[in-house]
C-alpha positions in Angstrom: -0.2 0.2 -0.3 1.3 3.4 -0.7 2.1 6.0 2.1 0.1 8.6 1.9 1.0 10.0 5.3 4.7 10.2 3.6 2.9 12.0 0.7 1.6 15.4 2.8 4.9 15.0 5.1 6.9 15.8 1.9 4.6 18.2 -0.2 4.8 20.2 3.1 8.4 20.5 3.6 8.2 21.8 0.5 6.3 24.6 1.3 7.1 24.7 4.6 10.3 27.7 4.0 7.7 29.6 1.6 5.2 29.8 4.6 7.8 30.7 7.3 9.0 33.8 4.8 5.2 34.7 4.2 4.5 35.0 7.7 7.4 37.3 9.0 6.8 38.5 5.8 4.0 39.9 7.8 6.4 41.7 10.4 8.8 41.2 13.5 7.3 37.8 14.7 8.6 35.5 17.2 9.0 31.9 16.7 6.1 30.8 18.5 3.9 33.2 16.5 5.3 31.5 13.5 4.2 28.1 15.0 0.9 29.1 15.9 0.8 30.8 12.7 1.1 27.5 10.8 -1.0 26.1 13.6 -4.2 27.6 12.8 -4.3 25.9 8.8 -3.6 22.5 10.1 0.3 22.8 9.4 1.8 21.3 13.1 5.5 22.1 13.6 7.3 21.4 16.1 10.1 23.7 17.4 12.4 21.1 16.8 11.5 21.8 13.0 11.5 25.6 13.2 14.9 26.8 14.9 16.9 24.8 12.8 15.1 26.6 9.7 15.2 29.8 10.9 19.0 29.2 11.4 19.3 28.3 7.9 17.5 31.2 6.4 19.6 33.7 9.2 22.6 32.2 8.0 21.5 32.6 3.8 20.8 35.8 4.6 17.1 36.0 4.2 16.3 36.9 7.7 17.4 38.8 10.9 16.2 38.5 14.4 16.5 41.2 17.2 16.6 40.5 20.8 13.2 42.2 22.9 12.8 42.4 26.6 9.9 40.4 28.0 7.8 41.1 31.3 6.8 37.5 31.5 10.2 36.0 31.2 13.5 36.1 29.1 14.2 38.3 26.1 12.6 37.0 23.1 14.2 36.5 19.5 11.8 38.6 17.0 12.6 37.4 13.4 12.2 39.6 10.0 13.0 39.5 6.5 16.5 41.3 5.7 16.3 43.0 1.9 17.5 40.1 0.1 14.9 38.1 2.4 11.8 40.1 0.2 13.3 39.4 -2.9 13.5 36.1 -2.5 9.7 35.9 -0.9 9.0 37.9 -4.0 10.6 35.3 -6.5 8.8 32.5 -4.1 5.2 34.3 -4.6 5.8 34.2 -8.4 6.5 30.2 -8.8 3.3 29.8 -6.1 1.0 32.2 -8.6 2.6 29.8 -11.4 2.2 26.6 -9.6 -1.1 27.8 -8.4 -2.2 28.5 -12.5 -0.4 25.2 -13.5 -2.7 23.1 -11.7 -5.8 24.8 -12.0 -5.1 24.5 -15.4 -4.0 20.8 -15.3 -7.5 20.1 -13.0 -9.7 21.8 -15.8 -8.3 19.8 -18.7 
């Protein structure tokens, strides 16, 4: 039998980076904001998946962060896109639009 759970995992991995950048593009966000933004649409992600991805995106100079003092605990790291991150985000938007057009077109053949 074909592993349909694996299909969902692979497809989500393919768009996770885009979705994270999309959330961050709305303004400075805390990691838990990213997690809850994804979970709101049943895209479950855990910190063990998110933090390595955020580190890679920072290393690739697509995002940066700043520390902000918190009244309810330790300082929090807030993420925002860099100018390069904004350029990459625009390119990802173009690709997403092309894919959406192709999918809709093929469905209507």
